[in-house]
Every structure is written in structure tokens, then in C-alpha cells.
C-alpha positions as CSV (number, residue, x, y, z in Angstrom):
1,X,2.7,14.0,2.0
2,X,-0.2,16.8,1.1
3,X,2.7,19.1,0.2
4,X,3.9,16.4,-2.2
5,X,0.5,16.1,-4.2
6,X,0.1,20.0,-4.2
7,X,3.7,20.2,-5.9
8,X,2.2,17.4,-8.1
9,X,-0.8,19.4,-9.0
10,X,1.2,22.5,-9.7
11,X,3.5,20.5,-11.6
12,X,0.6,19.1,-14.1
13,X,-1.5,22.5,-13.9
14,X,2.3,24.1,-15.6
15,X,2.2,21.1,-18.5
16,X,-1.8,21.4,-18.9
17,X,-1.4,25.4,-20.1
18,X,1.3,24.5,-22.3
19,X,4.6,24.6,-20.0
20,X,7.6,21.9,-21.0
21,X,10.2,20.7,-18.3
22,X,13.2,20.1,-19.5
23,X,16.3,18.6,-18.0
24,X,19.7,19.9,-18.9
25,X,23.0,18.4,-19.5
26,X,25.4,18.8,-17.1
27,X,28.4,21.6,-17.2
28,X,31.6,19.7,-18.0
29,X,35.2,21.3,-17.2
30,X,35.4,22.6,-20.8
31,X,31.8,24.1,-20.9
32,X,32.8,26.0,-17.4
33,X,35.8,27.4,-19.2
34,X,33.7,28.6,-22.3
35,X,31.3,30.3,-20.1
36,X,34.3,31.8,-17.8
37,X,35.6,33.0,-21.7
38,X,32.6,34.3,-22.5
39,X,32.3,36.3,-19.3
40,X,35.8,37.7,-19.4
41,X,35.4,39.1,-23.2
42,X,31.7,40.6,-22.1
43,X,33.2,42.4,-19.3
44,X,36.4,43.5,-21.2
45,X,33.7,44.6,-24.3
46,X,31.5,47.0,-21.6
47,X,34.8,48.8,-20.8
48,X,35.8,49.3,-24.4
49,X,38.2,46.4,-25.7
50,X,38.1,46.3,-29.7
51,X,39.0,42.3,-29.3
52,X,36.8,41.4,-27.0
53,X,34.0,43.2,-29.0
54,X,35.0,41.7,-31.9
55,X,35.3,38.1,-30.3
56,X,31.8,38.6,-29.1
57,X,30.6,39.3,-32.5
58,X,32.1,36.5,-33.7
59,X,30.6,33.9,-31.4
60,X,27.2,35.7,-32.5
61,X,27.6,35.3,-35.9
62,X,28.8,31.4,-35.1
63,X,25.6,30.9,-32.8
64,X,22.9,31.9,-35.3
65,X,24.6,30.0,-38.1
66,X,23.8,27.0,-35.9
67,X,20.9,25.1,-36.6
68,X,19.9,24.6,-33.0
69,X,20.3,27.2,-30.4
70,X,22.5,26.9,-27.1
71,X,19.5,25.9,-25.4
72,X,18.4,23.0,-27.7
73,X,21.9,21.6,-27.8
74,X,22.0,21.9,-23.9
75,X,19.2,20.0,-23.5
76,X,19.1,15.9,-22.5
């Protein structure tokens, strides 16, 4: 029981210092596929693929134009 109390106290101290606890949404198959595609293009871009560099730049541009960040959209 004291272990749970220590954890509860640590969480409360974290929150008191301005910390925030967030619960993220479940990554469905569509989101997993998108993450795989991004990882593929990042790897290819590191190896010099112009097509992948263009793809990543387009994604960065699209993401920067959105009102909410990706992290904010993934919160429950």
C-alpha cells in the first residue's frame, strides 16, 4: 500500500509543479500505416532520395498550416 501512496504523492507533486498528464488516442491501422510511410520516407531522404525529401517537406508544410499540432490532435 505504501508503494501506491508514493506513486500518488509523486504524481501529485508533478501536477503541482505544472505538469500535465495526457492520455493519447489509440493508434488504429490507418495511423500505424501513416507512421510507417513517414519512417520509410525519412530513411530514403537520409539516403538522398529527392522524391522522399519532397514528400517530407510537403508533410511539414501541411502540418504547419494546421490549427492544432499533431500532439494536440492525438489527445483524448
